[in-house]
All heavy atoms as TSV, in Angstrom:
chain	resi	resn	atom	element	x	y	z
A	1	MET	N	N	176.163	70.938	57.278
A	1	MET	CA	C	176.605	72.255	57.717
A	1	MET	C	C	176.026	72.515	59.107
A	1	MET	O	O	174.839	72.340	59.339
A	1	MET	CB	C	176.135	73.307	56.716
A	1	MET	CG	C	176.679	74.686	56.991
A	1	MET	SD	S	176.094	75.942	55.829
A	1	MET	CE	C	177.214	75.696	54.474
A	2	SER	N	N	176.879	72.958	60.018
A	2	SER	CA	C	176.430	73.204	61.382
A	2	SER	C	C	175.587	74.479	61.470
A	2	SER	O	O	175.584	75.298	60.547
A	2	SER	CB	C	177.626	73.306	62.317
A	2	SER	OG	O	178.327	74.496	62.067
A	3	LYS	N	N	174.928	74.630	62.591
A	3	LYS	CA	C	174.071	75.799	62.789
A	3	LYS	C	C	174.899	77.084	62.778
A	3	LYS	O	O	174.505	78.078	62.160
A	3	LYS	CB	C	173.317	75.661	64.107
A	3	LYS	CG	C	172.373	76.792	64.382
A	3	LYS	CD	C	171.620	76.582	65.678
A	3	LYS	CE	C	170.685	77.735	65.935
A	3	LYS	NZ	N	169.960	77.584	67.187
A	4	ASN	N	N	176.065	77.069	63.438
A	4	ASN	CA	C	176.918	78.262	63.460
A	4	ASN	C	C	177.442	78.606	62.073
A	4	ASN	O	O	177.570	79.782	61.730
A	4	ASN	CB	C	178.084	78.061	64.425
A	4	ASN	CG	C	177.641	78.096	65.863
A	4	ASN	OD1	O	176.583	78.623	66.175
A	4	ASN	ND2	N	178.429	77.518	66.741
A	5	ALA	N	N	177.733	77.600	61.263
A	5	ALA	CA	C	178.208	77.853	59.902
A	5	ALA	C	C	177.104	78.492	59.049
A	5	ALA	O	O	177.374	79.375	58.230
A	5	ALA	CB	C	178.698	76.558	59.269
A	6	LYS	N	N	175.879	78.045	59.252
A	6	LYS	CA	C	174.755	78.636	58.518
A	6	LYS	C	C	174.555	80.095	58.911
A	6	LYS	O	O	174.302	80.952	58.063
A	6	LYS	CB	C	173.472	77.851	58.783
A	6	LYS	CG	C	173.456	76.486	58.152
A	6	LYS	CD	C	172.179	75.746	58.503
A	6	LYS	CE	C	172.191	74.334	57.978
A	6	LYS	NZ	N	170.998	73.580	58.375
A	7	ILE	N	N	174.679	80.380	60.205
A	7	ILE	CA	C	174.530	81.762	60.679
A	7	ILE	C	C	175.638	82.631	60.110
A	7	ILE	O	O	175.396	83.756	59.659
A	7	ILE	CB	C	174.514	81.792	62.218
A	7	ILE	CG1	C	173.241	81.137	62.744
A	7	ILE	CG2	C	174.635	83.220	62.739
A	7	ILE	CD1	C	173.220	80.922	64.237
A	8	ALA	N	N	176.859	82.111	60.095
A	8	ALA	CA	C	177.992	82.874	59.556
A	8	ALA	C	C	177.808	83.135	58.062
A	8	ALA	O	O	178.067	84.246	57.584
A	8	ALA	CB	C	179.290	82.125	59.814
A	9	ALA	N	N	177.369	82.132	57.330
A	9	ALA	CA	C	177.155	82.308	55.892
A	9	ALA	C	C	176.048	83.332	55.626
A	9	ALA	O	O	176.162	84.163	54.720
A	9	ALA	CB	C	176.792	80.974	55.257
A	10	GLY	N	N	174.992	83.287	56.420
A	10	GLY	CA	C	173.923	84.273	56.276
A	10	GLY	C	C	174.404	85.671	56.603
A	10	GLY	O	O	174.040	86.642	55.931
A	11	GLY	N	N	175.247	85.799	57.622
A	11	GLY	CA	C	175.801	87.108	57.974
A	11	GLY	C	C	176.672	87.676	56.880
A	11	GLY	O	O	176.634	88.879	56.587
A	12	VAL	N	N	177.473	86.822	56.257
A	12	VAL	CA	C	178.318	87.275	55.142
A	12	VAL	C	C	177.452	87.724	53.971
A	12	VAL	O	O	177.715	88.756	53.354
A	12	VAL	CB	C	179.289	86.151	54.720
A	12	VAL	CG1	C	179.982	86.484	53.408
A	12	VAL	CG2	C	180.315	85.912	55.815
A	13	ALA	N	N	176.406	86.968	53.682
A	13	ALA	CA	C	175.515	87.331	52.574
A	13	ALA	C	C	174.832	88.668	52.837
A	13	ALA	O	O	174.774	89.534	51.951
A	13	ALA	CB	C	174.482	86.239	52.353
A	14	VAL	N	N	174.333	88.859	54.046
A	14	VAL	CA	C	173.682	90.130	54.391
A	14	VAL	C	C	174.687	91.270	54.331
A	14	VAL	O	O	174.373	92.356	53.829
A	14	VAL	CB	C	173.024	90.035	55.791
A	14	VAL	CG1	C	172.587	91.396	56.291
A	14	VAL	CG2	C	171.854	89.087	55.748
A	15	GLY	N	N	175.897	91.033	54.807
A	15	GLY	CA	C	176.927	92.063	54.753
A	15	GLY	C	C	177.256	92.476	53.335
A	15	GLY	O	O	177.422	93.667	53.036
A	16	LEU	N	N	177.357	91.517	52.429
A	16	LEU	CA	C	177.643	91.843	51.024
A	16	LEU	C	C	176.497	92.621	50.386
A	16	LEU	O	O	176.729	93.566	49.618
A	16	LEU	CB	C	177.921	90.565	50.235
A	16	LEU	CG	C	179.232	89.867	50.564
A	16	LEU	CD1	C	179.326	88.542	49.825
A	16	LEU	CD2	C	180.416	90.763	50.239
A	17	ILE	N	N	175.268	92.239	50.699
A	17	ILE	CA	C	174.115	92.972	50.157
A	17	ILE	C	C	174.105	94.399	50.688
A	17	ILE	O	O	173.842	95.350	49.941
A	17	ILE	CB	C	172.799	92.227	50.499
A	17	ILE	CG1	C	172.735	90.926	49.706
A	17	ILE	CG2	C	171.588	93.096	50.224
A	17	ILE	CD1	C	171.622	89.993	50.117
A	18	LEU	N	N	174.403	94.570	51.988
A	18	LEU	CA	C	174.442	95.916	52.561
A	18	LEU	C	C	175.532	96.766	51.914
A	18	LEU	O	O	175.341	97.958	51.684
A	18	LEU	CB	C	174.665	95.838	54.069
A	18	LEU	CG	C	173.482	95.378	54.914
A	18	LEU	CD1	C	173.904	95.228	56.360
A	18	LEU	CD2	C	172.326	96.341	54.803
A	19	LEU	N	N	176.673	96.157	51.619
A	19	LEU	CA	C	177.754	96.916	50.994
A	19	LEU	C	C	177.372	97.398	49.595
A	19	LEU	O	O	177.815	98.457	49.153
A	19	LEU	CB	C	179.020	96.060	50.922
A	19	LEU	CG	C	179.795	95.941	52.227
A	19	LEU	CD1	C	180.927	94.935	52.069
A	19	LEU	CD2	C	180.340	97.280	52.663
A	20	ILE	N	N	176.550	96.606	48.912
A	20	ILE	CA	C	176.128	96.998	47.561
A	20	ILE	C	C	175.084	98.116	47.625
A	20	ILE	O	O	175.143	99.080	46.862
A	20	ILE	CB	C	175.573	95.770	46.805
A	20	ILE	CG1	C	176.710	94.786	46.529
A	20	ILE	CG2	C	174.900	96.190	45.512
A	20	ILE	CD1	C	176.241	93.444	46.024
A	21	TRP	N	N	174.113	98.006	48.533
A	21	TRP	CA	C	172.991	98.938	48.572
A	21	TRP	C	C	173.254	100.215	49.345
A	21	TRP	O	O	172.643	101.243	49.068
A	21	TRP	CB	C	171.765	98.265	49.147
A	21	TRP	CG	C	171.091	97.329	48.197
A	21	TRP	CD1	C	171.375	97.155	46.887
A	21	TRP	CD2	C	170.016	96.454	48.481
A	21	TRP	NE1	N	170.567	96.218	46.341
A	21	TRP	CE2	C	169.710	95.762	47.302
A	21	TRP	CE3	C	169.293	96.181	49.620
A	21	TRP	CZ2	C	168.706	94.826	47.228
A	21	TRP	CZ3	C	168.284	95.231	49.541
A	21	TRP	CH2	C	167.996	94.571	48.362
A	22	LEU	N	N	174.117	100.162	50.346
A	22	LEU	CA	C	174.351	101.313	51.207
A	22	LEU	C	C	175.795	101.795	51.065
A	22	LEU	O	O	176.647	101.047	50.613
A	22	LEU	CB	C	174.102	100.931	52.676
A	22	LEU	CG	C	172.686	100.510	53.053
A	22	LEU	CD1	C	172.667	99.997	54.483
A	22	LEU	CD2	C	171.717	101.650	52.901
A	23	PRO	N	N	176.062	103.019	51.471
A	23	PRO	CA	C	177.459	103.446	51.524
A	23	PRO	C	C	178.227	102.571	52.512
A	23	PRO	O	O	177.650	102.004	53.444
A	23	PRO	CB	C	177.386	104.885	52.038
A	23	PRO	CG	C	175.980	105.308	51.868
A	23	PRO	CD	C	175.140	104.078	51.856
A	24	TRP	N	N	179.532	102.475	52.335
A	24	TRP	CA	C	180.329	101.550	53.149
A	24	TRP	C	C	180.245	101.872	54.632
A	24	TRP	O	O	180.215	100.984	55.462
A	24	TRP	CB	C	181.785	101.535	52.676
A	24	TRP	CG	C	182.520	102.811	52.955
A	24	TRP	CD1	C	182.603	103.895	52.149
A	24	TRP	CD2	C	183.228	103.133	54.145
A	24	TRP	NE1	N	183.325	104.879	52.763
A	24	TRP	CE2	C	183.726	104.435	53.990
A	24	TRP	CE3	C	183.489	102.448	55.327
A	24	TRP	CZ2	C	184.467	105.058	54.982
A	24	TRP	CZ3	C	184.229	103.070	56.308
A	24	TRP	CH2	C	184.717	104.365	56.118
A	25	TRP	N	N	180.179	103.160	54.996
A	25	TRP	CA	C	180.169	103.516	56.413
A	25	TRP	C	C	178.842	103.139	57.071
A	25	TRP	O	O	178.798	102.755	58.229
A	25	TRP	CB	C	180.467	105.001	56.613
A	25	TRP	CG	C	179.538	105.914	55.862
A	25	TRP	CD1	C	179.705	106.420	54.624
A	25	TRP	CD2	C	178.272	106.389	56.333
A	25	TRP	NE1	N	178.625	107.191	54.277
A	25	TRP	CE2	C	177.742	107.196	55.301
A	25	TRP	CE3	C	177.559	106.226	57.500
A	25	TRP	CZ2	C	176.509	107.822	55.431
A	25	TRP	CZ3	C	176.317	106.844	57.626
A	25	TRP	CH2	C	175.817	107.641	56.591
A	26	ALA	N	N	177.737	103.230	56.325
A	26	ALA	CA	C	176.434	102.855	56.879
A	26	ALA	C	C	176.355	101.346	57.099
A	26	ALA	O	O	175.865	100.884	58.135
A	26	ALA	CB	C	175.317	103.312	55.954
A	27	SER	N	N	176.863	100.574	56.145
A	27	SER	CA	C	176.838	99.126	56.315
A	27	SER	C	C	177.774	98.700	57.443
A	27	SER	O	O	177.469	97.767	58.189
A	27	SER	CB	C	177.201	98.417	55.009
A	27	SER	OG	O	178.461	98.830	54.552
A	28	LEU	N	N	178.887	99.395	57.619
A	28	LEU	CA	C	179.803	99.084	58.719
A	28	LEU	C	C	179.139	99.362	60.070
A	28	LEU	O	O	179.259	98.562	61.003
A	28	LEU	CB	C	181.087	99.896	58.587
A	28	LEU	CG	C	182.147	99.641	59.646
A	28	LEU	CD1	C	182.692	98.225	59.510
A	28	LEU	CD2	C	183.257	100.644	59.541
A	29	LEU	N	N	178.412	100.464	60.152
A	29	LEU	CA	C	177.692	100.767	61.393
A	29	LEU	C	C	176.653	99.697	61.717
A	29	LEU	O	O	176.495	99.309	62.875
A	29	LEU	CB	C	177.006	102.129	61.284
A	29	LEU	CG	C	177.892	103.354	61.432
A	29	LEU	CD1	C	177.080	104.625	61.183
A	29	LEU	CD2	C	178.511	103.387	62.808
A	30	ILE	N	N	175.958	99.207	60.706
A	30	ILE	CA	C	174.947	98.178	60.931
A	30	ILE	C	C	175.607	96.859	61.329
A	30	ILE	O	O	175.182	96.204	62.282
A	30	ILE	CB	C	174.071	97.998	59.670
A	30	ILE	CG1	C	173.234	99.250	59.446
A	30	ILE	CG2	C	173.189	96.766	59.781
A	30	ILE	CD1	C	172.514	99.289	58.120
A	31	ILE	N	N	176.674	96.483	60.622
A	31	ILE	CA	C	177.335	95.207	60.888
A	31	ILE	C	C	177.933	95.183	62.289
A	31	ILE	O	O	177.889	94.168	62.981
A	31	ILE	CB	C	178.400	94.930	59.808
A	31	ILE	CG1	C	177.715	94.642	58.473
A	31	ILE	CG2	C	179.295	93.772	60.204
A	31	ILE	CD1	C	178.656	94.613	57.286
A	32	LEU	N	N	178.484	96.301	62.748
A	32	LEU	CA	C	179.067	96.349	64.091
A	32	LEU	C	C	178.032	96.693	65.156
A	32	LEU	O	O	178.170	96.273	66.306
A	32	LEU	CB	C	180.200	97.381	64.123
A	32	LEU	CG	C	181.425	97.064	63.275
A	32	LEU	CD1	C	182.425	98.190	63.364
A	32	LEU	CD2	C	182.035	95.745	63.675
A	33	GLY	N	N	177.012	97.442	64.792
A	33	GLY	CA	C	176.039	97.908	65.769
A	33	GLY	C	C	175.049	96.857	66.228
A	33	GLY	O	O	174.647	96.846	67.392
A	34	VAL	N	N	174.653	95.960	65.356
A	34	VAL	CA	C	173.661	94.951	65.727
A	34	VAL	C	C	174.205	94.012	66.811
A	34	VAL	O	O	173.535	93.810	67.832
A	34	VAL	CB	C	173.161	94.178	64.483
A	34	VAL	CG1	C	172.337	92.967	64.869
A	34	VAL	CG2	C	172.355	95.107	63.585
A	35	PRO	N	N	175.405	93.430	66.663
A	35	PRO	CA	C	175.905	92.582	67.760
A	35	PRO	C	C	176.156	93.368	69.048
A	35	PRO	O	O	175.918	92.854	70.151
A	35	PRO	CB	C	177.216	92.012	67.218
A	35	PRO	CG	C	177.114	92.142	65.754
A	35	PRO	CD	C	176.267	93.337	65.503
A	36	ALA	N	N	176.615	94.614	68.931
A	36	ALA	CA	C	176.850	95.428	70.131
A	36	ALA	C	C	175.528	95.711	70.848
A	36	ALA	O	O	175.455	95.623	72.080
A	36	ALA	CB	C	177.538	96.735	69.744
A	37	ALA	N	N	174.494	96.034	70.110
A	37	ALA	CA	C	173.189	96.282	70.725
A	37	ALA	C	C	172.635	95.010	71.362
A	37	ALA	O	O	172.058	95.059	72.448
A	37	ALA	CB	C	172.209	96.809	69.675
A	38	ALA	N	N	172.839	93.872	70.715
A	38	ALA	CA	C	172.369	92.608	71.291
A	38	ALA	C	C	173.108	92.308	72.590
A	38	ALA	O	O	172.508	91.840	73.559
A	38	ALA	CB	C	172.572	91.478	70.292
A	39	TYR	N	N	174.414	92.574	72.637
A	39	TYR	CA	C	175.188	92.338	73.856
A	39	TYR	C	C	174.712	93.247	74.985
A	39	TYR	O	O	174.599	92.824	76.125
A	39	TYR	CB	C	176.676	92.562	73.581
A	39	TYR	CG	C	177.549	92.365	74.791
A	39	TYR	CD1	C	177.868	91.096	75.232
A	39	TYR	CD2	C	178.042	93.455	75.499
A	39	TYR	CE1	C	178.655	90.911	76.352
A	39	TYR	CE2	C	178.827	93.274	76.618
A	39	TYR	CZ	C	179.141	92.000	77.042
A	39	TYR	OH	O	179.908	91.829	78.147
A	40	LEU	N	N	174.415	94.490	74.657
A	40	LEU	CA	C	173.991	95.435	75.685
A	40	LEU	C	C	172.602	95.120	76.245
A	40	LEU	O	O	172.269	95.560	77.343
A	40	LEU	CB	C	174.024	96.857	75.139
A	40	LEU	CG	C	175.430	97.399	74.842
A	40	LEU	CD1	C	175.341	98.751	74.167
A	40	LEU	CD2	C	176.251	97.473	76.114
A	41	THR	N	N	171.803	94.367	75.515
A	41	THR	CA	C	170.476	94.005	76.016
A	41	THR	C	C	170.512	92.826	76.983
A	41	THR	O	O	169.499	92.519	77.604
A	41	THR	CB	C	169.519	93.667	74.863
A	41	THR	OG1	O	170.040	92.546	74.145
A	41	THR	CG2	C	169.328	94.844	73.937
A	42	LEU	N	N	171.665	92.163	77.127
A	42	LEU	CA	C	171.767	91.028	78.035
A	42	LEU	C	C	171.817	91.486	79.485
A	42	LEU	O	O	172.300	92.576	79.788
A	42	LEU	CB	C	173.036	90.220	77.739
A	42	LEU	CG	C	173.124	89.531	76.387
A	42	LEU	CD1	C	174.491	88.905	76.222
A	42	LEU	CD2	C	172.044	88.492	76.238
A	43	ASP	N	N	171.334	90.645	80.393
A	43	ASP	CA	C	171.478	90.891	81.828
A	43	ASP	C	C	172.947	90.735	82.212
A	43	ASP	O	O	173.703	90.059	81.511
A	43	ASP	CB	C	170.673	89.866	82.624
A	43	ASP	CG	C	169.182	90.012	82.423
A	43	ASP	OD1	O	168.725	91.118	82.086
A	43	ASP	OD2	O	168.482	89.006	82.624
A	44	PRO	N	N	173.364	91.323	83.330
A	44	PRO	CA	C	174.749	91.148	83.770
A	44	PRO	C	C	175.148	89.683	83.955
A	44	PRO	O	O	176.265	89.298	83.629
A	44	PRO	CB	C	174.802	91.909	85.092
A	44	PRO	CG	C	173.746	92.952	84.960
A	44	PRO	CD	C	172.665	92.314	84.154
A	45	SER	N	N	174.234	88.838	84.439
A	45	SER	CA	C	174.568	87.422	84.615
A	45	SER	C	C	174.755	86.723	83.261
A	45	SER	O	O	175.629	85.869	83.111
A	45	SER	CB	C	173.484	86.712	85.422
A	45	SER	OG	O	172.256	86.742	84.724
A	46	GLN	N	N	173.960	87.120	82.283
A	46	GLN	CA	C	174.114	86.540	80.950
A	46	GLN	C	C	175.423	86.997	80.313
A	46	GLN	O	O	176.076	86.220	79.619
A	46	GLN	CB	C	172.930	86.935	80.069
A	46	GLN	CG	C	171.628	86.312	80.499
A	46	GLN	CD	C	170.454	86.871	79.731
A	46	GLN	OE1	O	170.410	88.063	79.423
A	46	GLN	NE2	N	169.489	86.026	79.426
A	47	ARG	N	N	175.816	88.240	80.548
A	47	ARG	CA	C	177.092	88.733	80.020
A	47	ARG	C	C	178.253	87.964	80.630
A	47	ARG	O	O	179.204	87.610	79.935
A	47	ARG	CB	C	177.249	90.218	80.303
A	47	ARG	CG	C	176.317	91.088	79.510
A	47	ARG	CD	C	176.554	92.539	79.830
A	47	ARG	NE	N	175.478	93.358	79.297
A	47	ARG	CZ	C	175.335	94.634	79.527
A	47	ARG	NH1	N	176.192	95.264	80.295
A	47	ARG	NH2	N	174.336	95.308	79.002
A	48	ARG	N	N	178.193	87.724	81.957
A	48	ARG	CA	C	179.257	86.952	82.612
A	48	ARG	C	C	179.347	85.555	82.030
A	48	ARG	O	O	180.434	85.046	81.755
A	48	ARG	CB	C	179.001	86.876	84.114
A	48	ARG	CG	C	179.446	88.091	84.876
A	48	ARG	CD	C	179.450	87.831	86.372
A	48	ARG	NE	N	178.143	87.419	86.883
A	48	ARG	CZ	C	177.204	88.256	87.306
A	48	ARG	NH1	N	177.422	89.568	87.296
A	48	ARG	NH2	N	176.057	87.814	87.750
A	49	ARG	N	N	178.194	84.926	81.827
A	49	ARG	CA	C	178.174	83.576	81.263
A	49	ARG	C	C	178.753	83.574	79.853
A	49	ARG	O	O	179.504	82.672	79.475
A	49	ARG	CB	C	176.743	83.049	81.256
A	49	ARG	CG	C	176.652	81.585	80.909
A	49	ARG	CD	C	175.226	81.071	80.886
A	49	ARG	NE	N	174.436	81.573	81.988
A	49	ARG	CZ	C	173.125	81.759	81.932
A	49	ARG	NH1	N	172.470	81.513	80.823
A	49	ARG	NH2	N	172.462	82.202	82.973
A	50	LEU	N	N	178.432	84.575	79.057
A	50	LEU	CA	C	178.951	84.669	77.696
A	50	LEU	C	C	180.455	84.870	77.693
A	50	LEU	O	O	181.181	84.235	76.927
A	50	LEU	CB	C	178.253	85.812	76.957
A	50	LEU	CG	C	178.639	86.024	75.501
A	50	LEU	CD1	C	178.276	84.800	74.680
A	50	LEU	CD2	C	177.947	87.251	74.961
A	51	ARG	N	N	180.964	85.755	78.574
A	51	ARG	CA	C	182.416	85.969	78.649
A	51	ARG	C	C	183.131	84.717	79.114
A	51	ARG	O	O	184.205	84.377	78.604
A	51	ARG	CB	C	182.727	87.132	79.589
A	51	ARG	CG	C	182.465	88.487	78.975
A	51	ARG	CD	C	183.097	89.583	79.801
A	51	ARG	NE	N	182.623	89.593	81.181
A	51	ARG	CZ	C	181.637	90.350	81.635
A	51	ARG	NH1	N	181.003	91.161	80.807
A	51	ARG	NH2	N	181.274	90.316	82.897
A	52	ARG	N	N	182.547	84.008	80.078
A	52	ARG	CA	C	183.161	82.775	80.585
A	52	ARG	C	C	183.221	81.729	79.478
A	52	ARG	O	O	184.239	81.054	79.312
A	52	ARG	CB	C	182.360	82.269	81.779
A	52	ARG	CG	C	183.024	81.189	82.550
A	52	ARG	CD	C	182.205	80.825	83.768
A	52	ARG	NE	N	180.836	81.316	83.608
A	52	ARG	CZ	C	179.993	81.553	84.579
A	52	ARG	NH1	N	180.335	81.346	85.804
A	52	ARG	NH2	N	178.778	81.993	84.355
A	53	ALA	N	N	182.154	81.588	78.700
A	53	ALA	CA	C	182.143	80.621	77.608
A	53	ALA	C	C	183.165	81.000	76.548
A	53	ALA	O	O	183.843	80.137	75.986
A	53	ALA	CB	C	180.750	80.528	76.996
A	54	SER	N	N	183.302	82.292	76.254
A	54	SER	CA	C	184.258	82.740	75.248
A	54	SER	C	C	185.685	82.435	75.695
A	54	SER	O	O	186.524	82.024	74.899
A	54	SER	CB	C	184.106	84.236	74.985
A	54	SER	OG	O	182.824	84.510	74.473
A	55	ARG	N	N	185.985	82.644	76.974
A	55	ARG	CA	C	187.329	82.357	77.479
A	55	ARG	C	C	187.633	80.871	77.418
A	55	ARG	O	O	188.741	80.477	77.101
A	55	ARG	CB	C	187.475	82.871	78.914
A	55	ARG	CG	C	187.709	84.345	78.995
A	55	ARG	CD	C	188.194	84.747	80.365
A	55	ARG	NE	N	187.207	84.454	81.405
A	55	ARG	CZ	C	186.315	85.330	81.858
A	55	ARG	NH1	N	186.276	86.546	81.367
A	55	ARG	NH2	N	185.484	85.000	82.825
A	56	LYS	N	N	186.634	80.026	77.704
A	56	LYS	CA	C	186.847	78.587	77.637
A	56	LYS	C	C	187.158	78.150	76.211
A	56	LYS	O	O	187.993	77.299	75.977
A	56	LYS	CB	C	185.631	77.833	78.139
A	56	LYS	CG	C	185.468	77.864	79.633
A	56	LYS	CD	C	184.249	77.068	80.053
A	56	LYS	CE	C	184.049	77.129	81.540
A	56	LYS	NZ	N	182.846	76.421	81.969
A	57	GLN	N	N	186.476	78.759	75.241
A	57	GLN	CA	C	186.725	78.402	73.850
A	57	GLN	C	C	188.105	78.856	73.396
A	57	GLN	O	O	188.716	78.239	72.535
A	57	GLN	CB	C	185.660	79.011	72.952
A	57	GLN	CG	C	184.292	78.372	73.133
A	57	GLN	CD	C	183.209	79.070	72.338
A	57	GLN	OE1	O	183.448	80.114	71.739
A	57	GLN	NE2	N	182.015	78.496	72.332
A	58	LEU	N	N	188.617	79.923	73.977
A	58	LEU	CA	C	189.950	80.397	73.618
A	58	LEU	C	C	191.047	79.584	74.291
A	58	LEU	O	O	192.209	79.743	73.979
A	58	LEU	CB	C	190.102	81.881	74.007
A	58	LEU	CG	C	189.262	82.873	73.217
A	58	LEU	CD1	C	189.425	84.266	73.803
A	58	LEU	CD2	C	189.675	82.865	71.764
A	59	GLY	N	N	190.678	78.730	75.231
A	59	GLY	CA	C	191.656	77.890	75.889
A	59	GLY	C	C	192.339	78.540	77.068
A	59	GLY	O	O	193.425	78.132	77.465
A	60	ARG	N	N	191.740	79.556	77.653
A	60	ARG	CA	C	192.343	80.229	78.805
A	60	ARG	C	C	192.058	79.480	80.076
A	60	ARG	O	O	191.090	78.846	80.253
A	60	ARG	CB	C	191.812	81.651	78.939
A	60	ARG	CG	C	192.269	82.520	77.816
A	60	ARG	CD	C	191.786	83.923	78.042
A	60	ARG	NE	N	192.161	84.756	76.928
A	60	ARG	CZ	C	191.798	85.998	76.796
A	60	ARG	NH1	N	191.069	86.580	77.704
A	60	ARG	NH2	N	192.175	86.702	75.758
């Protein structure tokens, strides 16, 4: 199993646990808020590099 697959599986597991323990709207805020907060903490040069890598993976 690749590193990205392990991270994805862990994210799904955490998401399911949050849905059981918290109301659906609170778990949705956490699931969407953590990646958004991580993106906002990046420097502008790191954001550009991330967007460029994402576009390359999409085949643009």
